C-alpha positions as CSV (number, residue, x, y, z in Angstrom):
1,M,265.5,5.9,54.0
2,E,264.5,7.1,57.5
3,L,267.0,6.8,60.3
4,I,265.9,5.2,63.5
5,P,266.4,7.1,66.7
6,G,269.9,6.7,68.1
7,V,273.4,8.1,68.4
8,Y,275.3,8.5,65.2
9,E,278.9,9.5,64.5
10,T,280.0,9.6,68.1
11,L,283.4,8.6,69.5
12,V,283.1,5.7,71.9
13,S,284.9,6.5,75.1
14,A,285.6,3.8,77.7
15,A,282.6,5.0,79.7
16,I,280.3,4.8,76.6
17,E,281.7,1.4,75.7
18,K,280.9,0.1,79.2
19,K,277.3,1.3,78.8
20,L,276.9,-0.1,75.3
21,T,278.1,-3.6,76.3
22,A,275.6,-3.5,79.2
23,L,272.7,-3.1,76.8
24,P,270.6,-6.2,76.0
25,A,271.5,-7.3,72.5
26,D,267.9,-8.4,71.8
27,K,266.6,-4.9,72.3
28,Y,269.4,-2.7,71.0
29,F,271.5,-2.8,67.8
30,V,275.0,-1.4,68.2
31,K,277.2,-1.0,65.2
32,K,280.7,0.4,65.5
33,V,283.0,1.2,62.6
34,D,286.5,2.6,62.4
35,I,286.8,6.4,62.0
36,D,287.6,7.5,58.5
37,S,291.2,8.7,58.6
38,A,290.3,12.0,56.8
39,E,287.8,12.8,59.6
40,S,289.7,11.4,62.6
41,C,291.6,14.6,63.5
42,K,288.5,16.7,63.4
43,M,286.5,14.1,65.4
44,L,289.2,13.7,68.0
45,S,289.8,17.4,68.4
46,D,286.0,18.0,68.8
47,Y,285.9,15.2,71.5
48,L,288.9,16.6,73.4
49,A,287.4,20.1,73.2
50,E,284.2,18.8,74.9
51,V,286.2,17.0,77.6
52,V,288.4,20.0,78.3
53,C,285.4,22.3,78.4
54,E,283.6,20.1,81.0
55,I,286.8,19.9,83.1
56,L,287.2,23.7,83.0
57,K,283.5,24.3,83.8
58,N,283.7,22.0,86.8
59,Y,287.0,23.6,88.0
60,F,285.7,27.2,87.8
61,R,282.3,26.2,89.3
62,N,284.3,24.7,92.3
63,C,286.5,27.9,92.5
64,L,283.4,30.0,92.6
65,K,281.9,27.9,95.4
66,L,285.2,28.3,97.4
67,E,285.2,32.1,96.8
68,L,281.5,32.3,98.0
69,K,282.4,30.3,101.1
70,K,285.2,32.8,101.8
71,C,282.8,35.7,101.4
72,Y,280.3,34.2,103.9
73,R,283.0,33.6,106.5
74,A,284.3,37.1,106.4
């Protein structure tokens, strides 16, 4: 069986849920299932790691911009 293009085994955040509900049902098939309890800890920790990583990248990127501005003012 060949899988059709799509997103598989992804946690659905509020932002993703909003985008999914906006998709026309006649063009897109969306199927959501509960997370297997054995996998839930791993999936949640992976998701949180991605979120924290993005937050830290943005924080340090902004810190770098501030430091560069200080250098140019001096």
